[in-house]
C-alpha positions as CSV (number, residue, x, y, z in Angstrom):
1,M,54.7,-35.7,-105.6
2,K,55.9,-32.2,-104.7
3,D,54.6,-31.0,-101.3
4,R,52.8,-27.8,-100.9
5,L,54.4,-25.8,-98.1
6,L,51.1,-25.3,-96.4
7,S,52.7,-24.5,-93.1
8,D,54.7,-21.6,-94.6
9,P,53.7,-18.4,-92.8
10,E,53.3,-16.7,-96.2
11,F,51.0,-19.4,-97.5
12,E,47.5,-18.0,-98.1
13,F,44.3,-20.0,-98.4
14,D,41.6,-19.1,-100.8
15,Y,38.1,-19.1,-99.4
16,A,35.0,-20.3,-101.1
17,F,31.2,-20.3,-100.5
18,H,30.8,-17.7,-97.7
19,G,27.7,-17.7,-95.5
20,L,27.8,-21.3,-94.4
21,S,26.9,-22.9,-91.1
22,R,28.9,-25.8,-89.7
23,P,30.1,-26.9,-93.2
24,E,31.5,-30.2,-92.0
25,C,31.1,-32.3,-95.1
26,I,31.6,-31.4,-98.8
27,I,30.6,-33.2,-102.0
28,C,32.2,-32.0,-105.2
29,T,30.9,-33.1,-108.6
30,A,31.9,-32.6,-112.3
31,K,28.6,-30.9,-113.4
32,A,26.0,-31.0,-110.6
33,G,27.7,-28.4,-108.4
34,T,28.8,-28.6,-104.8
35,F,26.9,-29.9,-101.8
36,I,27.8,-28.9,-98.3
37,S,26.3,-29.9,-95.0
38,H,24.5,-26.9,-93.4
39,N,23.2,-26.7,-89.9
40,P,20.3,-26.9,-89.1
41,V,18.8,-27.1,-92.5
42,G,20.5,-30.2,-94.0
43,V,22.3,-29.5,-97.2
44,I,23.1,-26.4,-99.2
45,H,23.5,-27.0,-102.9
46,I,25.6,-24.5,-104.9
47,G,24.9,-25.0,-108.6
48,P,27.4,-24.5,-111.4
49,D,25.9,-21.1,-111.9
50,G,26.4,-20.2,-108.3
51,K,22.7,-20.4,-107.4
52,R,22.1,-21.7,-103.8
53,S,19.3,-24.1,-102.8
54,L,18.6,-25.6,-99.4
55,Y,17.5,-29.2,-99.0
56,G,16.3,-31.1,-95.9
57,H,14.7,-28.4,-93.9
58,R,12.1,-29.3,-91.2
59,D,10.2,-26.8,-89.2
60,L,10.4,-26.7,-85.4
61,V,13.3,-29.2,-85.2
62,K,16.0,-28.2,-82.8
63,S,19.6,-28.4,-83.9
64,D,20.5,-30.8,-81.0
65,Q,18.0,-33.3,-82.4
66,F,19.0,-32.9,-86.1
67,T,22.6,-32.0,-86.9
68,P,23.6,-32.7,-90.4
69,N,27.1,-34.2,-90.5
70,G,28.2,-36.5,-93.3
71,I,26.4,-36.3,-96.6
72,A,26.3,-38.4,-99.8
73,L,24.8,-38.2,-103.2
74,A,22.9,-41.3,-104.5
75,Q,23.0,-42.3,-108.1
76,D,19.2,-41.7,-108.4
77,G,19.6,-38.1,-107.3
78,R,18.7,-38.4,-103.6
79,L,20.8,-36.7,-100.9
80,L,21.7,-38.8,-97.8
81,I,22.4,-37.1,-94.5
82,A,24.0,-38.7,-91.4
83,N,22.3,-37.1,-88.4
84,T,24.7,-36.7,-85.6
85,G,22.0,-35.1,-83.4
86,M,20.1,-36.9,-80.7
87,E,17.4,-38.1,-83.2
88,G,20.2,-39.9,-85.0
89,G,19.8,-42.1,-88.1
90,L,20.4,-41.9,-91.8
91,W,18.0,-39.6,-93.6
92,Q,17.2,-39.0,-97.3
93,V,16.1,-36.0,-99.2
94,T,13.9,-37.1,-102.0
95,R,13.9,-35.6,-105.5
96,D,10.9,-33.5,-104.5
97,N,12.8,-32.1,-101.4
98,K,11.1,-34.2,-98.7
99,L,13.3,-35.2,-95.8
100,L,12.5,-38.7,-94.7
101,P,14.2,-41.3,-92.5
102,L,16.0,-44.1,-94.3
103,V,17.5,-46.1,-91.5
104,N,17.1,-45.3,-87.8
105,E,17.8,-48.6,-86.2
106,V,20.0,-51.6,-87.0
107,D,20.2,-54.9,-85.1
108,G,18.4,-53.3,-82.2
109,Q,20.8,-50.3,-82.1
110,H,19.5,-46.8,-82.4
111,L,21.8,-45.0,-84.9
112,Y,22.9,-42.2,-82.7
113,P,25.2,-40.4,-83.4
114,A,25.3,-41.2,-87.1
115,N,28.5,-39.5,-88.3
116,F,29.3,-40.1,-92.0
117,V,27.8,-41.8,-95.0
118,L,29.7,-43.0,-98.1
119,A,28.3,-44.2,-101.5
120,D,30.2,-46.9,-103.5
121,S,30.1,-48.0,-107.1
122,Q,27.8,-50.9,-106.4
123,G,25.0,-48.7,-105.0
124,R,25.7,-49.5,-101.4
125,F,26.1,-47.1,-98.5
126,W,28.5,-47.2,-95.7
127,L,27.4,-45.5,-92.5
128,S,29.6,-44.7,-89.5
129,V,28.1,-44.5,-86.1
130,S,30.5,-43.0,-83.6
131,T,29.5,-44.6,-80.3
132,R,26.7,-46.1,-78.2
133,Q,27.3,-43.7,-75.4
134,I,24.6,-41.1,-74.5
135,P,25.6,-38.3,-74.6
136,R,28.3,-38.9,-77.2
137,S,30.8,-36.9,-75.2
138,A,31.0,-39.9,-72.8
139,A,33.0,-41.5,-75.7
140,Y,35.7,-38.8,-75.8
141,L,38.1,-41.3,-74.2
142,A,40.8,-43.6,-75.3
143,G,39.2,-46.6,-73.7
144,V,35.8,-46.4,-75.2
145,S,35.5,-48.6,-78.3
146,D,31.9,-49.0,-79.2
147,G,31.6,-47.3,-82.5
148,Y,30.6,-49.3,-85.6
149,I,30.0,-49.4,-89.3
150,V,26.7,-50.1,-91.0
151,L,26.3,-51.4,-94.5
152,I,23.1,-50.6,-96.4
153,D,22.6,-52.6,-99.6
154,N,19.8,-54.6,-101.4
155,H,19.6,-57.0,-98.5
156,G,18.9,-54.2,-95.9
157,A,21.1,-52.7,-93.2
158,R,23.5,-54.6,-91.0
159,I,26.5,-53.9,-88.8
160,V,29.7,-55.1,-90.5
161,A,32.4,-53.7,-88.1
162,D,32.2,-53.0,-84.4
163,G,34.4,-52.1,-81.4
164,L,35.8,-48.9,-82.9
165,G,37.1,-45.9,-81.0
166,Y,34.7,-43.2,-82.0
167,T,34.0,-43.9,-85.7
168,N,34.3,-40.9,-87.9
169,E,34.7,-40.6,-91.7
170,C,35.3,-43.7,-93.7
171,R,36.6,-44.1,-97.2
172,L,37.1,-46.8,-99.8
173,S,40.5,-47.3,-101.4
174,N,40.6,-46.4,-105.1
175,D,39.9,-50.0,-106.1
176,E,37.3,-50.4,-103.3
177,T,39.1,-53.4,-101.9
178,Y,39.7,-51.8,-98.5
179,L,37.5,-49.6,-96.2
180,Y,39.5,-47.1,-94.2
181,V,38.0,-45.8,-91.0
182,N,39.0,-42.8,-88.9
183,E,38.8,-43.6,-85.2
184,T,38.9,-40.2,-83.6
185,F,39.5,-40.9,-80.0
186,A,41.5,-44.1,-80.6
187,R,43.7,-41.7,-82.6
188,A,44.1,-44.2,-85.4
189,V,43.0,-45.0,-88.9
190,S,42.0,-48.6,-89.3
191,R,41.2,-50.5,-92.5
192,F,39.2,-53.6,-93.4
193,K,39.4,-55.9,-96.4
194,V,36.0,-55.6,-98.3
195,K,34.6,-59.0,-99.3
196,G,32.4,-59.6,-102.3
197,D,29.2,-59.7,-100.2
198,G,30.1,-56.5,-98.4
199,S,31.3,-58.1,-95.2
200,L,34.6,-57.0,-93.8
201,G,37.8,-58.8,-92.9
202,P,39.6,-58.3,-89.6
203,R,40.5,-54.8,-88.5
204,E,44.1,-53.7,-89.3
205,I,45.7,-50.6,-87.9
206,F,46.9,-48.6,-90.8
207,C,48.1,-45.4,-89.1
208,E,48.4,-44.1,-85.6
209,F,48.6,-40.5,-84.3
210,S,49.7,-39.0,-81.0
211,H,49.8,-35.7,-79.1
212,G,47.0,-33.3,-80.0
213,D,45.8,-35.3,-83.0
214,F,42.3,-36.5,-83.4
215,P,41.6,-37.8,-86.9
216,D,38.3,-36.6,-88.2
217,G,38.1,-36.4,-92.0
218,G,39.9,-38.3,-94.7
219,V,40.0,-38.7,-98.4
220,F,42.2,-40.5,-101.0
221,D,44.1,-38.8,-103.8
222,S,44.7,-40.4,-107.2
223,E,48.0,-41.9,-106.0
224,N,46.2,-43.8,-103.2
225,N,47.6,-41.6,-100.5
226,Y,45.2,-40.9,-97.7
227,W,44.8,-37.3,-96.5
228,V,43.6,-36.8,-92.9
229,T,42.4,-33.7,-91.1
230,S,42.7,-33.4,-87.3
231,V,40.4,-31.3,-85.2
232,V,41.9,-29.6,-82.2
233,S,45.4,-29.4,-83.7
234,N,44.2,-28.1,-87.1
235,R,46.6,-30.4,-88.9
236,I,46.5,-32.0,-92.3
237,Y,48.5,-35.2,-92.9
238,R,49.1,-37.2,-96.0
239,V,49.5,-40.9,-95.2
240,E,51.2,-43.1,-97.9
241,Q,50.5,-46.8,-98.1
242,D,53.3,-47.6,-95.7
243,G,51.1,-46.0,-93.0
244,N,53.5,-43.2,-92.3
245,P,51.8,-39.8,-91.8
246,K,53.5,-36.8,-93.2
247,K,52.3,-33.5,-91.8
248,L,51.5,-31.0,-94.5
249,F,49.9,-28.2,-92.5
250,E,49.4,-27.0,-88.9
251,D,47.6,-24.1,-87.5
252,A,47.5,-25.1,-83.8
253,D,47.0,-23.0,-80.8
254,A,49.6,-24.5,-78.5
255,D,47.8,-23.6,-75.2
256,Y,44.5,-25.0,-76.5
257,V,46.1,-28.2,-77.8
258,T,47.8,-28.7,-74.4
259,R,44.5,-28.1,-72.5
260,A,42.6,-30.5,-74.8
261,E,45.4,-33.1,-74.6
262,E,45.5,-33.0,-70.8
263,A,41.7,-33.3,-70.6
264,Y,41.8,-36.3,-73.0
265,Q,44.6,-38.1,-71.0
266,T,42.7,-37.6,-67.7
267,G,39.3,-38.6,-69.0
268,C,37.9,-35.1,-68.8
269,L,37.6,-34.0,-72.4
270,S,34.2,-32.4,-72.8
271,S,32.3,-30.9,-75.7
272,E,33.0,-27.4,-74.3
273,I,36.7,-28.1,-74.5
274,L,36.6,-30.0,-77.8
275,Y,34.6,-27.3,-79.6
276,S,36.5,-24.3,-78.3
277,D,37.9,-22.0,-80.9
278,S,41.4,-22.9,-82.2
279,G,43.8,-21.8,-84.8
280,N,44.5,-18.4,-86.5
281,R,43.7,-19.1,-90.1
282,V,41.4,-22.1,-89.8
283,N,39.1,-23.4,-87.0
284,H,38.4,-27.1,-86.3
285,L,39.4,-28.8,-89.6
286,A,36.9,-31.6,-90.0
287,S,37.2,-32.9,-93.6
288,I,38.9,-32.5,-96.9
289,S,37.4,-33.0,-100.4
290,F,39.0,-32.6,-103.9
291,G,37.1,-30.6,-106.5
292,D,37.2,-28.4,-109.7
293,A,37.5,-30.0,-113.1
294,D,41.0,-31.4,-112.5
295,L,40.3,-32.5,-108.9
296,R,43.3,-30.5,-107.8
297,T,41.6,-28.0,-105.5
298,A,41.3,-29.2,-101.9
299,Y,38.3,-27.8,-100.0
300,L,38.4,-28.0,-96.2
301,G,35.3,-28.6,-94.1
302,T,35.2,-27.1,-90.6
303,L,33.0,-27.1,-87.6
304,K,33.3,-23.5,-86.7
305,M,33.8,-21.4,-89.9
306,D,31.3,-19.8,-92.2
307,R,33.3,-20.5,-95.4
308,L,35.5,-23.2,-96.9
309,P,39.3,-22.7,-96.9
310,S,40.8,-24.1,-100.1
311,F,44.2,-24.6,-101.8
312,R,45.6,-26.1,-105.0
313,T,47.5,-29.4,-104.9
314,E,50.2,-31.0,-107.1
315,V,48.3,-34.3,-107.3
316,A,44.7,-34.8,-108.2
317,G,42.2,-36.3,-105.8
318,Q,40.5,-39.7,-106.1
319,R,37.7,-39.5,-108.6
320,P,34.6,-40.2,-106.5
321,V,31.9,-42.5,-107.7
322,H,29.4,-39.7,-107.7
323,W,31.6,-37.4,-109.9
324,E,29.5,-37.6,-113.0
325,W,26.1,-38.2,-111.4
326,S,23.3,-35.7,-112.0
327,F,21.1,-34.0,-109.5
């Protein structure tokens, strides 16, 4: 594929959907519009006609208790929300707009902080839980590996992978034979062979990152390349199947990256440092999703901006299982 020169100083992003709040996760569909996590409400839905609707609102709930992070669309029209707030858990927004808990505990583990949820073609859901540490900032270390993956299917919910270094977004390969997991503070992407019953094979290191990089979001394109966004450094990588990351974009504040890196190396990385403003054109890149009719517009989710930076790509994104689902 021909690379976009995203790091060219003359490159300009387009911006979509202004007026957002912590738009960490984005779901693009063919006909049902776009869904974006929206703090503290839950999900903002932007229909094909541009009309906005809010789903998942609860009165008198503080944002530190309910912080919508990863979201997914179910085939029956429900919205699922991974709550990274202290209340934790996987929540569902029913067709009549009621926000209800779906899974709050698995194998005796309270699901805090639930980070990301992914639907697959078999009607199953894959949920990443970043850590068992309370507060979660205690896991902003290289040596803490207590994140895990929960599978929710017709048999219930169960932990299928454990011992991960701050589990963040997870994605299935185009043929759904491998589950790829971003381990933010292990600075790696791992993958697991998916067995027929949903259980996972041994953990394999697919890709590793270094100075200033903390992999957060990820998505596949149609050629089975894995695109990764890094908070702190505001970088976008494309990782081919040999595991070699190629940097496509960087909008890093060098002083801030150095400060965060030193704090990480000395075990002092805090939420205050991690969520400090960074970059000139983008701020805390957290995810990437492909949309528009040809799946060749990349939308970037962020933790700090009120809109979505976007750009056109030479290769289409992976066609998600929810692409043709209605809402």
